[in-house]
LOPA-824968 format. One record per residue (C-alpha): x, y, z. Coordinates in steps of 0.25 Angstrom, whole numbers, plus 5000, padded with zeros to 4 digits. Layout:
% LOPA-824968
u:v:w
X:Y:Z
...
//
This chain:
% LOPA-824968
u:v:w
5066:4827:4645
5065:4836:4657
5079:4838:4664
5082:4829:4676
5085:4834:4690
5100:4834:4690
5100:4842:4677
5090:4852:4683
5099:4855:4695
5109:4861:4685
5098:4871:4680
5098:4886:4685
5090:4888:4697
5080:4897:4690
5077:4887:4679
5075:4876:4690
5065:4885:4697
5058:4887:4683
5057:4872:4681
5052:4870:4695
5040:4880:4693
5037:4876:4679
5026:4865:4678
5030:4860:4664
5043:4853:4660
5052:4860:4651
5052:4853:4637
5061:4863:4630
5057:4874:4620
5051:4864:4611
5045:4852:4617
5039:4848:4603
5050:4850:4593
5047:4851:4578
5058:4843:4573
5062:4845:4558
5060:4830:4555
5045:4832:4558
5043:4846:4552
5036:4840:4539
5027:4832:4548
5023:4843:4557
5020:4852:4545
5012:4841:4539
5003:4839:4551
5001:4854:4553
4995:4854:4539
4986:4842:4542
4981:4849:4554
4980:4863:4548
4978:4862:4533
4972:4849:4529
4958:4845:4533
4951:4832:4535
4946:4834:4521
4960:4833:4516
4970:4821:4515
4984:4824:4514
4992:4813:4506
5006:4813:4510
5019:4805:4513
5019:4799:4526
5035:4800:4528
5036:4815:4523
5024:4823:4527
5029:4835:4519
5025:4826:4506
5010:4829:4504
5005:4822:4491
4991:4828:4491
4980:4834:4500
4967:4828:4496
4953:4832:4499
4945:4821:4506
4932:4819:4512
4933:4825:4526
4939:4814:4536
4930:4819:4547
4917:4816:4539
4910:4802:4540
4913:4793:4528
4926:4801:4525
4936:4789:4526
4928:4780:4517
4928:4791:4506
4942:4795:4508
4949:4782:4510
4949:4778:4495
4954:4792:4492
4966:4790:4502
4969:4777:4496
4969:4782:4482
4977:4795:4485
4988:4786:4492
4988:4776:4481
4991:4788:4471
5003:4793:4478
5008:4779:4481
5008:4776:4467
5015:4789:4463
5026:4787:4473
5028:4772:4470
5030:4776:4455
5040:4787:4460
5047:4777:4469
5049:4768:4456
5057:4779:4450
5047:4783:4440
5047:4797:4436
5035:4805:4440
5026:4808:4427
5013:4814:4432
5011:4827:4439
5007:4820:4451
5019:4811:4451
5028:4823:4449
5021:4830:4461
5023:4818:4470
5037:4816:4466
5040:4831:4469
5036:4830:4483
5048:4821:4486
5058:4830:4480
5070:4821:4475
5064:4809:4482
5070:4795:4478
5062:4783:4474
5063:4777:4488
5056:4789:4494
5045:4788:4484
5044:4773:4488
5042:4777:4503
5033:4788:4499
5024:4778:4491
5021:4770:4504
5019:4783:4513
5008:4790:4506
4998:4794:4518
4985:4802:4519
4983:4812:4530
4969:4818:4533
4970:4833:4536
4966:4837:4550
4964:4852:4549
4949:4852:4553
4950:4841:4563
4962:4848:4569
4954:4862:4570
4943:4854:4577
4953:4849:4587
4958:4863:4590
4944:4868:4592
4941:4856:4601
4954:4857:4609
4950:4870:4615
4941:4863:4625
4953:4855:4630
4967:4862:4626
4969:4871:4638
4966:4860:4648
4975:4850:4641
4986:4860:4640
4984:4862:4655
4985:4847:4658
4998:4847:4650
5004:4859:4657
5001:4852:4670
5009:4840:4666
5020:4849:4661
5019:4846:4646
5020:4854:4634
5006:4860:4631
5007:4858:4616
5004:4843:4620
4990:4847:4622
4989:4848:4606
4991:4833:4604
4977:4829:4604
4976:4837:4590
4984:4826:4585
4977:4814:4592
4963:4818:4591
4961:4833:4587
4955:4834:4601
4943:4825:4597
4939:4820:4611
4931:4808:4604
4943:4804:4596
4945:4789:4596
4954:4780:4587
4953:4766:4582
4962:4761:4592
4955:4768:4604
4963:4781:4606
4953:4791:4612
4951:4805:4615
4959:4818:4611
4972:4811:4616
4969:4798:4609
4973:4789:4621
4972:4774:4618
4966:4767:4630
4979:4760:4634
4986:4774:4635
4974:4781:4640
4971:4772:4652
4985:4775:4657
4980:4789:4661
4965:4789:4659
4952:4782:4664
4947:4773:4652
4935:4764:4654
4921:4761:4649
4916:4773:4657
4927:4783:4655
4937:4786:4645
4946:4798:4649
4953:4798:4635
4940:4805:4630
4942:4816:4640
4951:4827:4634
4956:4832:4647
4958:4819:4654
4965:4813:4642
4974:4825:4641
4979:4822:4656
4983:4808:4651
4989:4814:4638
4998:4823:4646
5003:4812:4655
5005:4802:4643
5013:4813:4635
5021:4817:4648
5024:4802:4650
5029:4801:4635
5038:4813:4637
5044:4807:4649
5047:4794:4642
5052:4800:4628
5058:4813:4632
5052:4823:4622
5039:4827:4616
5040:4823:4602
5042:4808:4607
5032:4810:4618
5021:4815:4608
5024:4804:4598
5023:4794:4609
5008:4799:4611
5006:4792:4597
5016:4781:4597
5016:4777:4611
5028:4780:4622
5033:4766:4621
5035:4767:4606
5041:4781:4606
5051:4776:4617
5055:4765:4607
5056:4775:4596
5065:4784:4605
5074:4773:4608
5076:4770:4593
5078:4784:4588
5079:4793:4601
5073:4807:4596
5060:4810:4589
5066:4814:4576
5073:4801:4574
5060:4794:4578
5052:4802:4568
5061:4799:4557
5066:4785:4559
5057:4777:4569
5049:4766:4562
5047:4756:4572
5033:4751:4577
5021:4759:4574
5028:4773:4573
5022:4777:4560
5016:4789:4554
5007:4793:4565
5017:4792:4576
5028:4798:4568
5020:4810:4565
5013:4812:4579
5023:4822:4584
5022:4830:4571
5007:4830:4572
5008:4835:4586
5017:4847:4582
5008:4850:4571
4995:4849:4579
5001:4859:4589
5004:4869:4578
4991:4868:4572
4983:4868:4584
4990:4881:4590
4988:4888:4577
4973:4885:4577
4971:4889:4592
4976:4903:4588
4966:4904:4577
4955:4913:4583
4945:4908:4573
4945:4894:4580
4937:4893:4592
4942:4882:4601
4932:4875:4611
4933:4880:4625
4936:4872:4637
4923:4866:4644
4921:4869:4659
4916:4857:4667
4912:4853:4681
4921:4841:4686
4915:4831:4696
4922:4818:4700
4911:4807:4702
4911:4801:4715
4904:4788:4710
4899:4782:4697
4887:4789:4690
4879:4788:4677
4880:4797:4666
4865:4798:4666
4864:4803:4680
4875:4814:4677
4867:4818:4665
4854:4819:4674
4860:4825:4686
4867:4836:4678
4857:4837:4667
4867:4837:4656
4867:4830:4643
4875:4817:4640
4882:4825:4629
4887:4835:4639
4891:4824:4649
4899:4818:4638
4906:4831:4633
4910:4834:4647
4915:4820:4650
4921:4814:4638
4928:4803:4646
4914:4796:4649
4912:4785:4640
4899:4781:4632
4896:4770:4642
4894:4781:4653
4884:4788:4645
4877:4775:4640
4875:4771:4655
4884:4759:4655
4894:4765:4664
4894:4776:4675
4903:4788:4675
4914:4783:4684
4917:4787:4698
4928:4797:4699
4925:4802:4685
4926:4817:4684
4913:4821:4678
4913:4834:4670
4900:4843:4669
4897:4856:4662
4901:4867:4672
4889:4873:4677
4885:4878:4691
4873:4868:4690
4881:4856:4687
4891:4860:4698
4880:4860:4708
4874:4847:4703
4887:4840:4705
4885:4841:4720
4871:4836:4718
4873:4822:4711
4864:4813:4719
4872:4801:4725
4863:4791:4720
4867:4792:4706
4881:4788:4709
4886:4774:4708
4896:4766:4716
4902:4758:4704
4902:4758:4689
4892:4751:4681
4896:4737:4678
4899:4732:4664
4891:4719:4661
4891:4713:4648
4885:4701:4641
4892:4693:4629
4881:4690:4618
4879:4675:4615
4872:4669:4604
4857:4670:4607
4858:4682:4615
4850:4694:4612
4850:4708:4618
4837:4706:4624
4841:4693:4631
4854:4699:4636
4846:4711:4642
4836:4702:4649
4847:4693:4655
4854:4705:4661
4841:4712:4665
4843:4725:4657
4835:4731:4646
4838:4729:4631
4838:4744:4630
4849:4746:4640
4857:4734:4634
4856:4740:4620
4860:4754:4626
4872:4748:4633
4877:4741:4621
4874:4750:4610
4865:4739:4603
4856:4743:4592
4841:4743:4592
4840:4729:4589
4850:4725:4601
4858:4717:4591
4870:4710:4598
4881:4700:4594
4886:4687:4599
4899:4690:4607
4895:4704:4610
4897:4709:4624
4885:4717:4629
4885:4727:4640
4874:4724:4650
4869:4737:4656
4867:4739:4671
4853:4732:4674
4851:4743:4685
4852:4754:4675
4839:4762:4672
4840:4758:4657
4840:4743:4661
4825:4739:4661
4818:4726:4661
4817:4720:4648
4806:4712:4641
4813:4700:4634
4802:4698:4624
4805:4711:4617
4820:4708:4616
4825:4704:4602
4836:4694:4600
4847:4699:4590
4837:4708:4584
4843:4709:4570
4837:4716:4557
4827:4707:4549
4833:4695:4541
4845:4695:4549
4850:4683:4558
4862:4681:4567
4871:4669:4565
4881:4668:4576
4895:4663:4572
4902:4657:4584
4916:4660:4579
4913:4675:4580
4909:4685:4591
4898:4691:4582
4886:4686:4576
4885:4685:4561
4873:4693:4556
4868:4687:4543
4858:4693:4534
4848:4683:4528
4851:4688:4514
4865:4693:4515
4877:4690:4524
4881:4704:4531
4896:4707:4532
4901:4702:4545
4908:4716:4548
4894:4723:4548
4890:4713:4559
4902:4716:4567
4900:4731:4565
4887:4730:4572
4895:4725:4584
4902:4739:4586
4905:4742:4600
4902:4728:4604
4912:4720:4612
4913:4706:4606
4919:4693:4612
4921:4687:4626
4925:4697:4637
4924:4686:4648
4934:4680:4657
4935:4665:4655
4941:4653:4663
4941:4661:4677
4949:4653:4687
4949:4657:4701
4960:4653:4711
4963:4658:4725
4971:4670:4721
4968:4672:4706
4957:4672:4696
4960:4670:4682
4952:4671:4669
4954:4670:4654
4950:4681:4643
4951:4682:4628
4959:4695:4625
4951:4706:4617
4957:4716:4608
4963:4728:4615
4965:4721:4628
4979:4721:4634
4985:4715:4647
4985:4729:4653
4970:4731:4650
4966:4718:4655
4975:4720:4667
4968:4733:4670
4954:4726:4670
4959:4715:4678
4966:4724:4688
4979:4716:4687
4992:4720:4681
4995:4716:4666
5008:4709:4672
4998:4700:4679
4991:4696:4666
5004:4694:4659
5009:4685:4669
4996:4677:4670
4996:4675:4655
5011:4673:4654
5013:4685:4644
5026:4691:4641
5028:4706:4645
5025:4711:4631
5014:4701:4628
5001:4708:4622
4987:4702:4622
4981:4697:4609
4966:4697:4606
4959:4684:4608
4970:4677:4617
4966:4672:4630
4973:4677:4643
4971:4675:4658
4967:4686:4667
4967:4689:4682
4954:4691:4689
4959:4694:4703
4955:4708:4704
4942:4709:4695
4931:4699:4691
4930:4693:4678
4917:4702:4676
4924:4715:4679
4935:4711:4669
4925:4708:4659
4918:4721:4661
4931:4729:4659
4934:4721:4646
4920:4724:4641
4920:4739:4644
4934:4740:4637
4930:4733:4624
4917:4740:4623
4923:4753:4626
4933:4751:4615
4923:4747:4604
4913:4759:4608
4924:4769:4607
4929:4764:4594
4915:4763:4587
4912:4777:4592
4923:4782:4583
4923:4771:4571
4915:4762:4563
4917:4750:4554
4914:4753:4540
4918:4739:4534
4929:4728:4534
4940:4723:4527
4949:4711:4528
4963:4708:4531
4971:4695:4530
4981:4693:4542
4995:4692:4537
5007:4685:4543
5013:4694:4554
5000:4702:4556
4996:4705:4570
4982:4710:4574
4988:4722:4580
4995:4726:4567
4983:4723:4559
4975:4732:4567
4984:4744:4569
4993:4744:4557
4984:4738:4546
4970:4742:4549
4970:4753:4560
4960:4745:4569
4959:4742:4584
4961:4727:4587
4948:4725:4594
4940:4730:4581
4948:4720:4572
4945:4709:4582
4930:4713:4582
4930:4711:4567
4937:4698:4568
4931:4692:4580
4933:4677:4575
4948:4679:4574
4958:4676:4585
4967:4688:4586
4976:4681:4595
4981:4672:4584
4979:4680:4571
4984:4672:4559
4989:4675:4545
4979:4675:4534
4967:4677:4544
4957:4688:4538
4953:4699:4547
4941:4708:4545
4946:4723:4546
4935:4733:4550
4936:4746:4543
4935:4757:4553
4930:4771:4550
4929:4783:4560
4915:4788:4563
//
């Protein structure tokens, strides 16, 4: 840590003067030490980033990264369909080495050339070591080409990111951390909702950034870099050194604080800490960072590599709300250009469902013409408030045409607002966004031309009251239920409404059923109350977490039920839209709940799935009281 004031008074006057003038803290000669205990790991990740491409799989021991069994050519992981082709290859190669190591662990002398080669990798290893190795065979995809792309992309942002970190008084090499997180892919999105080059989750990102249905500042590399600098600086203040602070970026500051209390220094934590979810990824995160810095700096010095140049832009802070379409028209620019210069603007803005918010700093191509046009924006295209969110929950007997007629909007605008197919197929239990009836696209409709649940020929809809989705049944053959659910991608299912509203002189209460991904803090933010107030209202203990499908009471003193419901709808629709822009469902498997299982462990440890997605494929199960022997439908997720 930085020296405290009493210690500074003992320093020579010249050094004190230097410290006063220097804007950056003094972290010592090596803020990022290369400990001997992680030397093998750093070398391994250096090779992953610089030698092995995404067309190669490195089969290795997960405990000793110097032990590489084989480097296998594979179908490039960056190409469509790669996972499906490669997965059986990975399974087979892991089984091969697991069997060899299991045989060696039993004390059987190696017989074949392969067995002798594998045994020689361990030197004079004993059977116990072979037994451990048998359960530690891991496959790592090479990253050389992906990493190189990241270095090229980083040229557009690196100077500004380093400047941000410099102004915060942080080591400049921290600017290379996105190479580990995302390879500087501004569209990077994880299954669990981590977004942008810094891969902020929503819960962490919203501590520093604006995130809602109109704007997601995690997608803006520069805005997110300001947040990352603050987050890393807070980690350093909490933990006292950069190896721990950087590891906390992956594992979380609270988790690293527990690890520090158990083992003090980084080296002991790396070697001995086994608690919680401090597994391979967290243990290797600092080593990956060190390797990424090395490789990136080598590539930056290569004159043959042309990195992207920073982009100049005009900045204009909007005094009121404005539509994206009006910006495009006034400045005569394409939608693609507006998106490129404003990556924080979400799809809803370009679809016309939301305005660009008041106070947003708009970026435009830097030209004299655009500069003059800023002063000429006509006042009448500004709006005093954001477009409202209106939605309708589909009931049995509803059709898109009937819903459009009810709300006096065109079927075309209803389809556009909800990404409906050409048949405007909708689902019982689905929540449909109702477009603003005053918008240009909302025109009078002709009821006689609307079709009710317009499905392909020979298909009928049979509604099962126990489910939130209709069962689509073909007359000749029953379709798999998961295919029907897949049609409901980017669709918010279930009741978002507030029930049992009770008004007294001082308080208005309501009841809701908790959805996946909702927390007390999130609900409290929407309700404009404190999480403590919600805890007290429901008699929850300090550490009590919410469970999907449980009923809780909420306070409606500061917002109306409608305003709260709008926030809920936007949040869950945003979650689904982001996910399905990066992933698709290619099939399903099943899992029988075992004694001691929790929904959270099933999602994160067993199947690497977000909780809301598991719930979507098991809508008829009560997740607040999951029982042993219950069968779950597990969606198989593939990156697009």
